BAFI-3210 file (N, C-alpha, C; in Angstrom, 3 decimals, decimal comma, padded with zeros to 6 digits):
// residues 177
n [1|2|3|4|5|6|7|8|9|10|11|12|13|14|15|16|17|18|19|20|21|22|23|24|25|26|27|28|29|30|31|32|33|34|35|36|37|38|39|40|41|42|43|44|45|46|47|48|49|50|51|52|53|54|55|56|57|58|59|60|61|62|63|64|65|66|67|68|69|70|71|72|73|74|75|76|77|78|79|80|81|82|83|84|85|86|87|88|89|90|91|92|93|94|95|96|97|98|99|100|101|102|103|104|105|106|107|108|109|110|111|112|113|114|115|116|117|118|119|120|121|122|123|124|125|126|127|128|129|130|131|132|133|134|135|136|137|138|139|140|141|142|143|144|145|146|147|148|149|150|151|152|153|154|155|156|157|158|159|160|161|162|163|164|165|166|167|168|169|170|171|172|173|174|175|176|177]
n.u [-208,049|-204,824|-202,821|-200,027|-197,147|-195,184|-192,733|-190,717|-189,339|-186,767|-185,373|-185,575|-187,799|-190,286|-189,865|-192,361|-192,026|-191,247|-188,792|-186,543|-185,121|-183,426|-184,748|-183,334|-182,673|-182,190|-184,371|-186,471|-186,519|-186,847|-189,679|-190,679|-190,585|-192,513|-194,750|-194,959|-195,349|-197,785|-199,221|-198,909|-200,051|-202,660|-203,079|-203,025|-205,430|-207,964|-207,790|-208,387|-209,971|-213,682|-214,489|-213,069|-212,892|-212,167|-209,578|-209,275|-209,750|-207,782|-205,976|-206,534|-206,018|-203,495|-202,447|-203,211|-201,537|-198,837|-199,063|-198,622|-196,328|-194,837|-195,353|-194,464|-191,709|-191,916|-191,151|-193,670|-195,486|-196,350|-196,548|-196,117|-197,221|-196,743|-198,854|-200,100|-198,273|-198,478|-201,273|-200,791|-198,708|-200,986|-202,619|-201,323|-200,550|-203,138|-203,503|-201,583|-202,101|-204,129|-202,493|-200,255|-196,794|-194,368|-191,417|-189,941|-188,454|-190,862|-191,624|-192,139|-195,502|-198,574|-201,136|-202,649|-203,234|-202,149|-199,597|-199,211|-198,861|-196,471|-194,945|-195,925|-194,593|-191,521|-191,582|-191,943|-189,521|-187,669|-188,698|-188,092|-185,042|-184,181|-185,099|-183,766|-181,125|-181,624|-180,568|-181,947|-183,114|-184,506|-186,029|-188,422|-188,001|-190,268|-191,451|-189,667|-189,688|-192,507|-192,190|-191,115|-192,340|-194,527|-193,520|-193,473|-196,059|-196,968|-196,145|-197,164|-199,621|-199,598|-199,367|-201,684|-204,040|-203,117|-204,035|-206,736|-207,425|-206,927|-204,446|-201,985|-198,601|-195,369|-192,435|-189,161|-186,499|-183,303|-180,273|-178,596|-175,394]
n.v [-047,000|-045,685|-044,135|-043,463|-045,101|-044,406|-046,395|-046,180|-043,677|-043,321|-043,999|-046,553|-049,274|-051,752|-054,771|-056,946|-059,674|-058,453|-058,156|-055,535|-052,666|-050,240|-047,255|-046,470|-048,456|-050,369|-052,047|-050,882|-048,151|-049,287|-050,359|-047,895|-046,827|-048,158|-047,697|-044,914|-044,866|-045,957|-044,106|-041,846|-043,362|-043,393|-040,642|-039,944|-041,410|-039,770|-037,961|-039,086|-039,163|-039,393|-041,212|-043,415|-045,579|-048,176|-047,925|-047,144|-049,342|-051,034|-049,258|-049,768|-052,639|-052,456|-050,741|-052,695|-054,641|-053,083|-052,861|-055,796|-056,139|-054,461|-055,459|-058,019|-057,116|-056,258|-059,094|-060,660|-063,195|-062,616|-063,299|-061,958|-063,286|-064,708|-064,495|-061,935|-060,133|-060,656|-059,464|-056,573|-056,655|-057,366|-055,208|-052,810|-053,562|-053,618|-051,247|-049,809|-050,711|-048,740|-046,894|-044,632|-045,454|-045,057|-042,835|-040,684|-039,083|-039,025|-035,844|-035,330|-034,008|-032,236|-032,638|-032,488|-035,130|-036,887|-036,263|-037,288|-039,415|-039,664|-039,005|-041,091|-042,765|-042,074|-042,890|-045,340|-046,276|-045,553|-047,333|-049,569|-049,505|-049,392|-051,953|-053,628|-053,250|-054,711|-057,871|-061,080|-062,277|-060,699|-059,477|-060,627|-062,265|-062,083|-059,856|-057,823|-058,058|-057,240|-054,441|-053,666|-053,907|-052,512|-049,750|-049,546|-049,946|-047,555|-045,540|-046,286|-045,803|-043,115|-042,114|-043,138|-041,883|-038,981|-039,541|-040,109|-037,728|-035,576|-034,105|-032,318|-033,466|-033,331|-033,525|-034,520|-032,336|-032,329|-030,332|-028,108|-028,134]
n.w [-037,138|-037,746|-040,358|-040,170|-039,021|-038,059|-038,365|-040,357|-039,851|-039,234|-041,936|-042,457|-044,120|-044,583|-046,132|-047,796|-046,450|-044,113|-043,616|-043,173|-044,794|-046,061|-046,796|-049,410|-050,572|-053,541|-054,667|-053,174|-054,490|-056,937|-056,906|-056,329|-058,523|-060,097|-058,557|-059,196|-061,637|-062,174|-061,253|-062,987|-065,182|-064,153|-064,541|-066,936|-067,854|-066,968|-068,835|-071,224|-074,275|-074,187|-076,417|-076,116|-074,360|-074,612|-074,538|-071,890|-070,716|-071,053|-069,859|-067,509|-066,659|-066,908|-065,031|-062,741|-063,497|-063,102|-060,402|-059,143|-060,261|-058,696|-056,223|-056,956|-056,347|-054,016|-052,597|-052,952|-054,766|-057,110|-060,213|-063,571|-066,516|-069,698|-070,997|-070,181|-071,291|-074,295|-074,261|-074,634|-076,706|-078,767|-078,362|-079,548|-081,855|-083,228|-082,846|-084,472|-087,256|-087,723|-088,212|-089,665|-091,516|-089,896|-090,025|-089,090|-086,073|-083,292|-081,495|-078,168|-077,706|-078,826|-077,833|-074,638|-073,738|-075,113|-074,819|-072,234|-072,569|-073,400|-071,114|-069,532|-071,049|-070,796|-067,938|-067,989|-069,320|-067,037|-065,064|-065,950|-066,298|-063,923|-063,204|-064,573|-063,510|-060,921|-059,247|-061,114|-059,006|-057,565|-059,472|-062,339|-065,200|-066,970|-065,910|-066,847|-069,410|-069,719|-068,965|-070,791|-073,209|-072,505|-072,637|-075,286|-075,875|-075,097|-076,407|-079,338|-078,419|-077,807|-080,704|-081,776|-080,374|-080,948|-083,530|-083,806|-082,048|-083,931|-082,997|-083,324|-084,825|-084,284|-085,550|-085,447|-085,765|-087,113|-086,078|-088,416|-089,360]
ca.u [-206,585|-203,954|-202,181|-198,713|-196,509|-193,458|-191,550|-189,797|-188,993|-185,184|-184,641|-186,038|-188,832|-190,416|-190,402|-193,539|-191,493|-190,855|-187,539|-186,382|-184,280|-183,030|-185,278|-182,689|-182,388|-182,699|-185,507|-187,506|-186,439|-187,636|-191,363|-191,230|-190,579|-193,551|-195,882|-194,979|-195,608|-198,762|-200,198|-199,036|-201,194|-203,973|-203,224|-203,525|-206,575|-208,491|-207,317|-208,863|-211,209|-214,633|-214,918|-212,062|-213,601|-211,361|-207,763|-209,098|-210,255|-206,285|-204,989|-206,811|-205,405|-202,067|-202,333|-203,041|-200,154|-197,807|-199,146|-198,194|-194,911|-194,547|-195,815|-192,961|-190,355|-191,476|-190,873|-194,733|-195,287|-197,443|-196,093|-196,960|-197,350|-196,778|-200,769|-200,358|-197,450|-199,506|-201,830|-200,064|-198,336|-202,290|-203,539|-200,491|-200,972|-204,553|-203,501|-201,182|-203,239|-204,933|-201,491|-199,318|-195,800|-193,527|-190,625|-189,114|-188,715|-191,759|-191,384|-193,529|-196,202|-199,595|-202,168|-202,760|-203,401|-201,114|-198,405|-199,128|-198,525|-195,559|-194,314|-195,696|-193,364|-190,384|-191,375|-191,963|-187,994|-186,874|-188,404|-187,223|-183,519|-184,102|-185,513|-182,673|-179,872|-181,603|-180,328|-182,835|-183,527|-185,163|-187,063|-188,279|-187,827|-191,246|-191,944|-188,990|-190,779|-193,715|-192,291|-190,217|-193,426|-194,878|-192,892|-193,721|-197,455|-197,369|-195,519|-197,737|-201,001|-199,548|-199,470|-202,926|-204,585|-202,906|-204,819|-208,043|-207,909|-206,338|-203,581|-200,446|-197,512|-194,312|-191,412|-187,835|-185,584|-181,738|-179,767|-178,054|-174,436]
ca.v [-047,253|-044,556|-044,075|-043,524|-045,979|-044,261|-047,186|-045,426|-042,051|-043,650|-044,120|-047,906|-049,606|-052,830|-055,509|-058,050|-060,507|-058,170|-057,888|-053,963|-052,525|-048,896|-046,596|-046,053|-049,864|-050,109|-052,485|-049,612|-047,177|-049,916|-050,509|-046,710|-046,168|-048,691|-046,469|-043,459|-045,109|-046,374|-042,788|-041,661|-044,202|-042,726|-039,307|-040,254|-042,005|-038,843|-037,305|-039,772|-038,658|-039,924|-042,465|-044,314|-046,841|-049,629|-047,605|-047,080|-050,758|-051,132|-048,969|-050,727|-053,656|-052,170|-050,521|-053,911|-055,149|-052,509|-053,227|-056,807|-056,003|-053,643|-056,374|-058,828|-056,466|-056,218|-060,263|-061,307|-064,048|-062,279|-063,305|-061,820|-064,088|-064,361|-063,629|-060,512|-059,357|-060,708|-058,151|-055,518|-056,899|-057,642|-053,850|-052,028|-053,942|-053,181|-049,397|-049,462|-051,167|-047,500|-045,671|-044,686|-046,113|-044,076|-042,498|-039,676|-039,658|-037,607|-034,968|-035,470|-032,792|-032,667|-032,372|-032,948|-036,622|-037,631|-035,764|-037,609|-040,530|-039,623|-039,047|-042,253|-044,026|-042,343|-043,057|-046,889|-046,373|-045,248|-048,589|-050,265|-049,155|-049,784|-053,305|-054,512|-053,113|-055,559|-059,059|-061,632|-062,872|-059,377|-059,233|-062,050|-061,800|-061,904|-058,476|-056,816|-058,061|-056,737|-053,167|-053,652|-053,813|-051,253|-048,396|-049,137|-049,674|-046,187|-044,860|-046,652|-045,294|-041,681|-041,806|-043,720|-040,671|-038,013|-039,413|-039,894|-036,320|-034,635|-033,381|-031,995|-034,233|-032,341|-034,448|-034,103|-031,898|-032,030|-029,068|-028,331|-027,291]
ca.w [-037,284|-038,391|-041,330|-039,985|-037,980|-037,057|-038,282|-041,233|-039,320|-039,246|-043,031|-043,233|-044,455|-044,524|-047,385|-047,535|-045,694|-042,920|-043,467|-042,726|-045,655|-046,103|-048,008|-050,725|-051,294|-055,056|-054,645|-052,769|-055,552|-058,031|-056,743|-055,965|-059,783|-060,758|-058,365|-059,681|-063,630|-061,980|-060,722|-064,313|-066,050|-063,637|-064,731|-068,544|-067,725|-066,622|-070,102|-072,369|-074,782|-074,016|-077,286|-076,022|-073,466|-074,569|-073,903|-070,226|-070,074|-071,184|-068,867|-065,970|-066,849|-067,094|-063,576|-062,091|-063,673|-062,310|-058,769|-059,265|-060,630|-057,058|-055,354|-056,382|-055,959|-052,653|-052,197|-052,910|-055,786|-058,085|-061,568|-064,889|-067,535|-071,313|-071,719|-069,992|-072,467|-075,627|-074,669|-074,946|-078,386|-079,449|-078,408|-080,441|-083,657|-083,380|-082,771|-085,370|-088,403|-088,251|-088,311|-091,042|-090,984|-089,071|-090,624|-088,483|-084,352|-082,969|-080,245|-077,120|-077,834|-079,822|-076,924|-073,120|-073,466|-076,095|-074,131|-071,187|-072,879|-073,529|-069,814|-069,129|-071,613|-070,009|-066,878|-067,746|-069,112|-066,106|-064,466|-066,993|-066,226|-062,325|-063,088|-064,986|-062,444|-059,832|-060,385|-061,184|-057,969|-057,269|-060,133|-063,083|-066,816|-067,315|-065,246|-067,513|-070,860|-069,645|-068,936|-072,092|-074,018|-071,942|-073,158|-076,989|-075,543|-074,820|-077,649|-080,374|-077,979|-078,109|-081,996|-082,305|-079,916|-081,742|-084,768|-083,263|-081,823|-084,376|-082,666|-084,343|-084,826|-084,295|-086,040|-085,016|-087,213|-086,325|-085,966|-089,227|-089,130]
c.u [-205,756|-203,017|-200,458|-198,177|-195,477|-192,677|-190,227|-189,420|-187,224|-184,540|-184,822|-187,381|-188,737|-190,465|-191,584|-193,296|-191,279|-189,697|-187,280|-185,060|-184,136|-183,909|-184,711|-182,180|-183,130|-184,033|-187,064|-187,662|-187,196|-189,496|-192,154|-191,490|-191,555|-194,903|-196,083|-195,659|-197,109|-199,592|-200,308|-200,352|-202,531|-204,214|-203,752|-204,774|-207,842|-208,506|-207,794|-210,097|-212,536|-214,740|-213,933|-212,479|-212,532|-210,205|-208,114|-209,237|-208,348|-205,604|-205,102|-206,154|-203,832|-201,815|-202,458|-201,850|-199,153|-198,094|-198,701|-196,625|-194,051|-194,389|-194,846|-191,769|-190,134|-191,644|-192,655|-194,534|-196,429|-196,928|-196,816|-196,497|-197,332|-198,017|-200,830|-199,246|-198,488|-200,432|-201,638|-199,552|-199,627|-202,676|-202,659|-200,464|-202,357|-204,290|-202,975|-201,411|-203,835|-203,617|-200,582|-197,995|-195,276|-192,251|-189,397|-189,378|-190,045|-191,218|-192,627|-194,152|-197,657|-200,765|-202,032|-202,247|-202,373|-199,467|-198,170|-198,863|-197,113|-194,200|-194,627|-194,543|-192,044|-190,628|-191,393|-190,267|-187,351|-187,153|-188,046|-185,604|-183,474|-184,099|-184,451|-181,230|-180,246|-181,063|-181,963|-183,546|-184,446|-186,289|-187,284|-188,223|-188,888|-191,758|-190,897|-189,422|-191,380|-193,337|-191,929|-191,176|-194,320|-194,733|-193,333|-195,105|-197,857|-197,194|-196,625|-199,353|-200,639|-199,607|-201,040|-204,021|-204,093|-203,618|-205,914|-208,107|-207,448|-205,216|-202,377|-199,611|-196,342|-193,147|-190,042|-186,739|-184,117|-181,393|-178,920|-176,758|-174,004]
c.v [-046,301|-044,864|-044,181|-044,191|-045,769|-045,006|-046,883|-044,219|-042,155|-043,891|-045,737|-048,436|-050,991|-053,649|-056,517|-059,103|-060,130|-058,006|-055,739|-053,400|-050,686|-048,198|-046,090|-047,616|-049,724|-050,999|-051,638|-049,085|-048,111|-050,127|-049,301|-046,343|-046,936|-048,057|-045,365|-043,763|-045,156|-045,147|-042,058|-041,891|-043,370|-041,425|-039,407|-040,494|-040,880|-038,037|-037,830|-039,216|-039,846|-041,335|-043,274|-045,214|-047,610|-049,482|-047,625|-048,015|-051,239|-050,599|-049,465|-051,713|-053,181|-051,673|-051,722|-053,993|-054,613|-052,807|-054,429|-056,697|-055,214|-054,873|-057,259|-058,466|-056,266|-057,471|-061,011|-061,762|-063,640|-061,923|-062,779|-062,944|-063,982|-063,858|-062,110|-059,804|-059,675|-059,827|-056,877|-055,575|-056,679|-056,388|-052,727|-052,605|-053,454|-051,556|-049,183|-049,899|-049,776|-046,408|-045,981|-044,983|-045,046|-044,059|-041,495|-040,295|-038,205|-037,010|-035,197|-034,019|-033,575|-032,036|-032,959|-034,648|-037,086|-036,868|-036,441|-039,349|-040,995|-039,788|-040,454|-043,460|-043,781|-042,578|-044,602|-047,047|-046,424|-046,712|-049,423|-050,529|-049,772|-051,138|-053,881|-054,336|-054,207|-057,090|-060,019|-062,344|-061,779|-059,395|-060,572|-061,207|-061,229|-060,549|-057,627|-057,006|-057,211|-055,299|-052,552|-052,898|-052,296|-049,948|-048,416|-049,122|-048,084|-045,089|-045,096|-045,267|-043,654|-041,293|-042,098|-042,448|-039,389|-037,859|-039,270|-038,734|-035,263|-033,887|-033,208|-032,865|-033,097|-033,376|-033,814|-033,878|-031,615|-030,908|-029,321|-027,494|-026,401]
c.w [-038,202|-039,292|-041,246|-038,762|-037,451|-037,482|-039,829|-040,812|-039,118|-040,641|-043,536|-043,476|-044,801|-045,973|-047,042|-046,929|-044,328|-042,762|-043,444|-043,904|-045,363|-047,273|-049,124|-051,157|-052,379|-055,383|-054,033|-053,897|-056,843|-058,040|-056,396|-057,325|-060,544|-059,882|-059,000|-061,370|-062,944|-061,912|-061,959|-065,535|-065,363|-064,128|-066,318|-068,786|-067,762|-067,878|-071,371|-072,979|-074,363|-074,910|-077,283|-074,869|-073,225|-074,007|-072,736|-069,743|-070,109|-070,071|-067,628|-065,648|-066,263|-065,626|-062,387|-062,395|-062,876|-060,897|-058,623|-059,484|-059,187|-056,279|-055,304|-056,029|-054,490|-051,639|-052,348|-054,020|-056,465|-059,820|-062,887|-065,767|-068,959|-071,741|-071,940|-071,229|-073,696|-075,757|-075,122|-076,352|-079,192|-079,689|-079,672|-081,686|-083,883|-083,759|-084,177|-086,945|-088,344|-088,609|-089,193|-090,856|-090,508|-089,723|-090,161|-086,980|-084,622|-081,814|-079,656|-077,145|-078,436|-079,011|-075,515|-073,144|-074,044|-075,456|-072,763|-071,271|-072,907|-072,174|-069,564|-069,786|-071,177|-068,953|-066,528|-068,217|-068,230|-065,469|-064,860|-066,569|-064,604|-062,057|-063,197|-064,203|-061,437|-060,620|-060,285|-059,908|-057,383|-057,957|-061,260|-064,447|-067,740|-067,248|-066,567|-068,993|-070,627|-069,823|-070,239|-073,437|-073,652|-072,298|-074,785|-077,020|-075,772|-075,914|-078,898|-079,914|-078,053|-079,882|-082,700|-081,690|-080,667|-083,115|-084,591|-082,895|-082,620|-084,012|-083,468|-084,019|-085,109|-084,434|-085,760|-086,157|-086,444|-086,414|-087,259|-089,007|-090,225]
res [m|k|i|y|t|k|t|g|d|h|g|t|t|s|l|a|s|g|e|r|v|s|k|t|d|p|r|i|a|t|y|g|a|a|d|s|l|n|s|l|v|g|w|l|r|v|a|l|p|q|e|t|k|n|i|d|d|q|l|v|f|i|q|h|r|l|f|d|i|g|g|r|l|a|a|a|d|i|p|i|d|t|l|q|i|s|n|l|e|q|w|m|d|e|m|q|d|e|l|p|v|q|r|e|f|i|l|p|a|g|n|e|c|v|t|r|c|h|i|a|r|t|a|t|r|d|l|e|r|l|m|c|a|l|d|l|g|q|t|n|e|q|d|c|i|f|v|n|r|l|s|d|y|f|f|v|l|s|r|w|l|a|k|r|t|s|a|p|v|t|t|w|k|p|t|q|k]
***
């Protein structure tokens, strides 16, 4: 079987229902953003320190949920449930227990792994904005909550990995007039 179908050669693509829509349709852009974020999560996974197997397991879980969201946006019925949101919250709470209280804004930097967390965080916010622009007939509230928590997760993970790997943390210094 060939990978190319030629059905998209004229700027349209199929949803899971078989309906053809423009490749510029907001739903296509939104599940494309979920796919891009999923790739960034994979890129983050390959940079994780060896001693963080539990984080790799969390990221695999997240990759599966991002595929679920993409499938839902393509009209498949694969909902996110509150337990999956609770998992993100629990993981963040566990990491934050090891972190000092944050009092300043942190610049995206530190080391490669920490910086990839920040890239995933900003890509998550991009996905969230696109999801919010869709009506609830095309996305569901639990998906939106999951993605909102996911950006927080990547921020906490960046701080936790910076601490674990002794990466330098640069805080924002506002320009003085």
